[in-house]
Z-matrix of the N, CA and C atoms (Angstrom, degrees):
N
C 1 1.446
C 2 1.535 1 111.21
N 3 1.321 2 116.75 1 -38.88
C 4 1.456 3 120.63 2 179.18
C 5 1.529 4 110.54 3 -59.24
N 6 1.341 5 116.92 4 -42.27
C 7 1.460 6 120.35 5 -179.58
C 8 1.521 7 111.50 6 -60.32
N 9 1.339 8 117.27 7 -43.90
C 10 1.460 9 119.54 8 -178.36
C 11 1.525 10 110.21 9 -65.49
N 12 1.336 11 118.44 10 -35.28
C 13 1.454 12 121.32 11 176.12
C 14 1.528 13 109.52 12 -64.89
N 15 1.324 14 117.28 13 -45.21
C 16 1.464 15 121.42 14 177.25
C 17 1.520 16 109.75 15 -61.02
N 18 1.333 17 116.40 16 -44.41
C 19 1.463 18 120.16 17 179.02
C 20 1.530 19 110.27 18 -57.50
N 21 1.321 20 117.37 19 -44.83
C 22 1.465 21 120.59 20 -179.62
C 23 1.523 22 110.83 21 -63.56
N 24 1.318 23 117.23 22 -37.63
C 25 1.462 24 120.50 23 177.24
C 26 1.535 25 110.23 24 -63.86
N 27 1.329 26 116.78 25 -39.98
C 28 1.471 27 121.16 26 176.48
C 29 1.528 28 109.31 27 -61.05
N 30 1.322 29 116.58 28 -46.15
C 31 1.462 30 120.66 29 -179.19
C 32 1.530 31 110.76 30 -62.43
N 33 1.327 32 116.33 31 -40.36
C 34 1.465 33 120.48 32 179.72
C 35 1.526 34 111.02 33 -61.67
N 36 1.335 35 117.32 34 -42.16
C 37 1.467 36 120.77 35 177.99
C 38 1.527 37 109.91 36 -66.05
N 39 1.313 38 117.24 37 -44.35
C 40 1.470 39 120.68 38 -178.99
C 41 1.524 40 111.79 39 -59.89
N 42 1.306 41 116.62 40 -35.44
C 43 1.473 42 120.05 41 179.15
C 44 1.531 43 111.49 42 -62.48
N 45 1.330 44 117.52 43 -21.86
C 46 1.464 45 122.08 44 -176.80
C 47 1.527 46 113.93 45 -91.76
N 48 1.331 47 117.31 46 -9.16
C 49 1.472 48 120.36 47 179.40
C 50 1.524 49 107.88 48 -67.66
N 51 1.330 50 117.28 49 119.57
C 52 1.470 51 119.38 50 -178.52
C 53 1.531 52 112.43 51 -66.01
N 54 1.303 53 115.55 52 150.71
C 55 1.464 54 120.74 53 173.72
C 56 1.524 55 108.39 54 -58.28
N 57 1.332 56 116.41 55 137.16
C 58 1.456 57 121.56 56 -179.66
C 59 1.516 58 113.78 57 85.49
N 60 1.328 59 116.78 58 6.48
C 61 1.464 60 122.59 59 178.02
C 62 1.522 61 108.70 60 -125.86
N 63 1.323 62 116.32 61 159.02
C 64 1.463 63 121.78 62 175.62
C 65 1.519 64 108.73 63 -134.98
N 66 1.303 65 115.30 64 160.46
C 67 1.453 66 121.32 65 171.61
C 68 1.522 67 107.67 66 -135.52
N 69 1.313 68 115.86 67 -177.65
C 70 1.463 69 119.71 68 -177.74
C 71 1.526 70 110.72 69 -117.67
N 72 1.322 71 114.29 70 161.99
C 73 1.464 72 120.35 71 175.67
C 74 1.527 73 109.38 72 -57.70
N 75 1.323 74 115.95 73 -43.86
C 76 1.456 75 121.43 74 -178.92
C 77 1.515 76 113.29 75 -65.49
N 78 1.328 77 117.86 76 -39.04
C 79 1.459 78 121.14 77 179.35
C 80 1.527 79 110.62 78 -64.26
N 81 1.316 80 116.39 79 -39.26
C 82 1.472 81 119.89 80 176.86
C 83 1.523 82 109.83 81 -66.22
N 84 1.323 83 117.02 82 -44.98
C 85 1.469 84 121.05 83 179.56
C 86 1.528 85 110.93 84 -59.20
N 87 1.329 86 117.16 85 -44.54
C 88 1.473 87 120.70 86 178.40
C 89 1.518 88 110.80 87 -62.76
N 90 1.314 89 117.09 88 -42.84
C 91 1.460 90 120.78 89 179.29
C 92 1.527 91 110.81 90 -60.27
N 93 1.315 92 116.43 91 -35.85
C 94 1.465 93 121.32 92 -179.34
C 95 1.527 94 112.24 93 -85.78
N 96 1.329 95 116.64 94 15.41
C 97 1.477 96 123.42 95 177.91
C 98 1.518 97 112.23 96 59.45
N 99 1.309 98 116.03 97 33.90
C 100 1.456 99 121.87 98 178.75
C 101 1.528 100 108.54 99 -140.08
N 102 1.354 101 116.71 100 64.07
C 103 1.467 102 120.60 101 -169.69
C 104 1.524 103 115.92 102 -59.85
N 105 1.312 104 118.00 103 -17.96
C 106 1.465 105 119.26 104 179.97
C 107 1.524 106 112.20 105 -98.73
N 108 1.322 107 116.18 106 17.11
C 109 1.467 108 120.84 107 -176.65
C 110 1.519 109 113.94 108 -109.70
N 111 1.322 110 117.65 109 27.63
C 112 1.469 111 118.77 110 -178.54
C 113 1.529 112 111.69 111 -62.79
N 114 1.316 113 117.05 112 -34.37
C 115 1.477 114 118.97 113 177.56
C 116 1.527 115 110.87 114 -67.42
N 117 1.326 116 116.50 115 -34.27
C 118 1.463 117 120.25 116 177.35
C 119 1.536 118 110.23 117 -68.01
N 120 1.331 119 117.10 118 -34.72
C 121 1.469 120 120.50 119 174.51
C 122 1.529 121 108.84 120 -60.91
N 123 1.321 122 116.62 121 -45.27
C 124 1.462 123 120.87 122 177.40
C 125 1.515 124 112.10 123 -60.45
N 126 1.310 125 116.45 124 -40.94
C 127 1.466 126 121.07 125 178.84
C 128 1.529 127 110.02 126 -63.50
N 129 1.348 128 115.95 127 -42.33
C 130 1.465 129 120.15 128 178.27
C 131 1.526 130 110.51 129 -60.28
N 132 1.317 131 116.71 130 -43.66
C 133 1.459 132 120.18 131 -178.35
C 134 1.524 133 112.22 132 -70.88
N 135 1.309 134 116.56 133 -25.90
C 136 1.457 135 121.02 134 175.27
C 137 1.521 136 110.76 135 -65.03
N 138 1.319 137 116.73 136 -25.23
C 139 1.459 138 121.62 137 -176.75
C 140 1.527 139 112.53 138 -114.97
N 141 1.313 140 118.09 139 19.85
C 142 1.466 141 119.71 140 -172.24
C 143 1.527 142 112.98 141 -82.21
N 144 1.331 143 115.39 142 156.70
C 145 1.464 144 120.18 143 174.31
C 146 1.529 145 110.70 144 -62.95
N 147 1.311 146 116.37 145 157.44
C 148 1.469 147 121.24 146 -175.91
C 149 1.519 148 113.83 147 -64.03
N 150 1.330 149 117.96 148 -24.28
C 151 1.465 150 120.16 149 -177.34
C 152 1.534 151 113.24 150 -81.18
N 153 1.315 152 117.83 151 0.00
C 154 1.469 153 121.99 152 178.51
C 155 1.531 154 107.97 153 -89.49
N 156 1.337 155 119.04 154 127.55
C 157 1.471 156 120.60 155 -178.77
C 158 1.532 157 112.53 156 -78.43
N 159 1.315 158 115.49 157 63.23
C 160 1.468 159 121.96 158 -178.41
C 161 1.524 160 112.46 159 -62.29
N 162 1.319 161 117.16 160 -21.25
C 163 1.472 162 120.12 161 179.40
C 164 1.521 163 111.75 162 -65.33
N 165 1.321 164 118.00 163 -14.31
C 166 1.465 165 122.32 164 -179.75
C 167 1.525 166 113.21 165 -89.08
N 168 1.321 167 116.64 166 8.02
C 169 1.467 168 120.86 167 179.40
C 170 1.521 169 108.70 168 -115.61
N 171 1.332 170 115.39 169 124.15
C 172 1.463 171 122.21 170 -175.78
C 173 1.530 172 109.41 171 -129.99
N 174 1.315 173 116.37 172 178.00
C 175 1.468 174 118.00 173 178.74
C 176 1.531 175 110.45 174 -78.52
N 177 1.308 176 116.71 175 178.82
C 178 1.472 177 122.26 176 -171.10
C 179 1.522 178 115.06 177 -65.33
N 180 1.326 179 117.87 178 -15.81
C 181 1.466 180 120.15 179 177.61
C 182 1.534 181 112.38 180 -111.39
N 183 1.325 182 116.55 181 10.46
C 184 1.452 183 120.23 182 176.89
C 185 1.509 184 116.01 183 87.39
N 186 1.321 185 117.27 184 16.59
C 187 1.473 186 120.94 185 177.90
C 188 1.529 187 109.75 186 -85.58
N 189 1.329 188 115.74 187 146.58
C 190 1.460 189 122.06 188 178.97
C 191 1.522 190 110.49 189 -84.75
N 192 1.305 191 116.85 190 66.70
C 193 1.461 192 120.81 191 -176.43
C 194 1.518 193 112.80 192 -71.26
N 195 1.317 194 118.45 193 -20.79
C 196 1.460 195 121.11 194 -178.88
C 197 1.504 196 114.56 195 -91.29
N 198 1.317 197 117.66 196 4.64
C 199 1.470 198 120.55 197 -173.56
C 200 1.521 199 113.62 198 -62.81
N 201 1.313 200 117.87 199 -23.85
C 202 1.468 201 119.96 200 -179.11
C 203 1.529 202 112.30 201 -68.86
N 204 1.326 203 116.56 202 -15.06
C 205 1.459 204 120.47 203 -178.33
C 206 1.525 205 112.72 204 -91.75
N 207 1.314 206 116.87 205 0.93
C 208 1.455 207 121.23 206 177.80
C 209 1.520 208 109.11 207 -99.69
N 210 1.328 209 115.69 208 145.92
C 211 1.463 210 118.07 209 177.38
C 212 1.525 211 108.36 210 -68.01
N 213 1.274 212 116.13 211 131.66
C 214 1.459 213 120.70 212 -176.04
C 215 1.516 214 109.60 213 84.06
N 216 1.291 215 117.16 214 134.57
C 217 1.462 216 122.00 215 -172.34
C 218 1.526 217 113.27 216 -65.72
N 219 1.328 218 118.49 217 -25.30
C 220 1.461 219 120.96 218 -176.16
C 221 1.527 220 114.14 219 -113.39
N 222 1.327 221 118.81 220 11.19
C 223 1.460 222 120.61 221 -174.60
C 224 1.529 223 112.47 222 -61.40
N 225 1.315 224 118.29 223 -46.41
C 226 1.468 225 120.96 224 -179.70
C 227 1.534 226 109.43 225 -60.01
N 228 1.302 227 116.38 226 -45.74
C 229 1.468 228 123.16 227 178.38
C 230 1.533 229 110.35 228 -57.58
N 231 1.332 230 116.23 229 -47.94
C 232 1.461 231 121.40 230 -178.39
C 233 1.526 232 111.65 231 -64.56
N 234 1.332 233 117.07 232 -41.72
C 235 1.462 234 120.44 233 -179.79
C 236 1.526 235 111.11 234 -62.69
N 237 1.321 236 116.37 235 -42.13
C 238 1.465 237 120.10 236 178.84
C 239 1.526 238 111.36 237 -67.61
N 240 1.314 239 117.22 238 -43.95
C 241 1.467 240 120.03 239 177.76
C 242 1.521 241 111.60 240 -61.48
N 243 1.335 242 116.72 241 -36.99
C 244 1.463 243 120.74 242 177.41
C 245 1.528 244 111.69 243 -62.46
N 246 1.322 245 116.82 244 -23.26
C 247 1.463 246 121.75 245 178.61
C 248 1.529 247 111.77 246 -93.71
N 249 1.332 248 116.82 247 5.69
C 250 1.455 249 121.06 248 176.24
C 251 1.516 250 115.13 249 91.33
N 252 1.315 251 117.46 250 9.54
C 253 1.466 252 121.02 251 -179.66
C 254 1.527 253 108.54 252 -86.94
N 255 1.317 254 115.83 253 129.33
C 256 1.464 255 121.82 254 -178.45
C 257 1.527 256 110.01 255 -88.80
N 258 1.338 257 114.65 256 131.34
C 259 1.462 258 121.17 257 -178.31
C 260 1.514 259 110.74 258 -129.07
N 261 1.311 260 114.87 259 150.53
C 262 1.456 261 121.60 260 173.35
C 263 1.521 262 106.97 261 -145.28
N 264 1.335 263 115.53 262 122.47
C 265 1.462 264 121.79 263 -179.93
C 266 1.527 265 111.49 264 51.00
N 267 1.335 266 114.82 265 49.55
C 268 1.466 267 123.42 266 176.63
C 269 1.526 268 114.36 267 62.96
N 270 1.327 269 116.99 268 25.34
C 271 1.458 270 120.76 269 176.19
C 272 1.528 271 109.30 270 -130.11
N 273 1.324 272 115.56 271 136.65
C 274 1.457 273 121.54 272 177.44
C 275 1.520 274 108.42 273 -69.29
N 276 1.322 275 116.03 274 128.67
C 277 1.460 276 121.20 275 -175.08
C 278 1.525 277 113.47 276 -81.07
N 279 1.282 278 117.95 277 -35.20
C 280 1.461 279 121.54 278 -178.06
C 281 1.537 280 109.32 279 -112.90
N 282 1.310 281 115.28 280 50.00
C 283 1.468 282 122.12 281 -170.41
C 284 1.529 283 113.28 282 -53.33
N 285 1.323 284 117.50 283 -46.96
C 286 1.464 285 120.32 284 -177.26
C 287 1.528 286 111.79 285 -61.31
N 288 1.307 287 116.98 286 -36.22
C 289 1.463 288 119.79 287 -176.76
C 290 1.527 289 113.79 288 -79.42
N 291 1.325 290 118.05 289 -18.60
C 292 1.472 291 120.23 290 178.75
C 293 1.530 292 112.64 291 -109.33
N 294 1.331 293 116.21 292 2.46
C 295 1.466 294 120.22 293 -178.95
C 296 1.527 295 110.17 294 -73.67
N 297 1.318 296 115.53 295 129.30
C 298 1.467 297 123.57 296 177.98
C 299 1.526 298 107.18 297 -111.69
N 300 1.327 299 116.02 298 116.86
C 301 1.459 300 121.03 299 -177.18
C 302 1.529 301 109.39 300 -101.84
N 303 1.334 302 117.77 301 109.64
C 304 1.470 303 119.38 302 -177.92
C 305 1.535 304 112.92 303 -61.44
N 306 1.325 305 117.75 304 -27.74
C 307 1.480 306 119.96 305 177.90
C 308 1.525 307 111.27 306 -63.32
N 309 1.319 308 116.56 307 -34.07
C 310 1.468 309 120.49 308 179.65
C 311 1.534 310 111.55 309 -89.67
N 312 1.308 311 115.85 310 -41.43
C 313 1.468 312 120.63 311 -173.54
C 314 1.522 313 113.35 312 -77.02
N 315 1.315 314 117.52 313 -28.02
C 316 1.464 315 121.15 314 -177.02
C 317 1.516 316 113.16 315 -108.81
N 318 1.327 317 116.34 316 12.31
C 319 1.480 318 120.52 317 -178.00
C 320 1.516 319 111.21 318 -73.25
């Protein structure tokens, strides 16, 4: 039961990520007062409902590590590019400028 509550909290944070911005698994985990749970955030997003913008969550250096969980090999890449995010070889090019930190934005 605790996991499903944590999962819902992850989904709630993801719903707040603005279009054209990304955050990280670790940033979500820190916001949820569980800084060592970034892998659990990834697990939650692996099982999330379709209406959750999971494509906006990347690893700590801006790599699209979760892309294998999207239908179609390039779907995550395409969704981010459609929002104006520049990518090269599955890495966000302007990561600092598109990074959304829930600790700062939701404080």
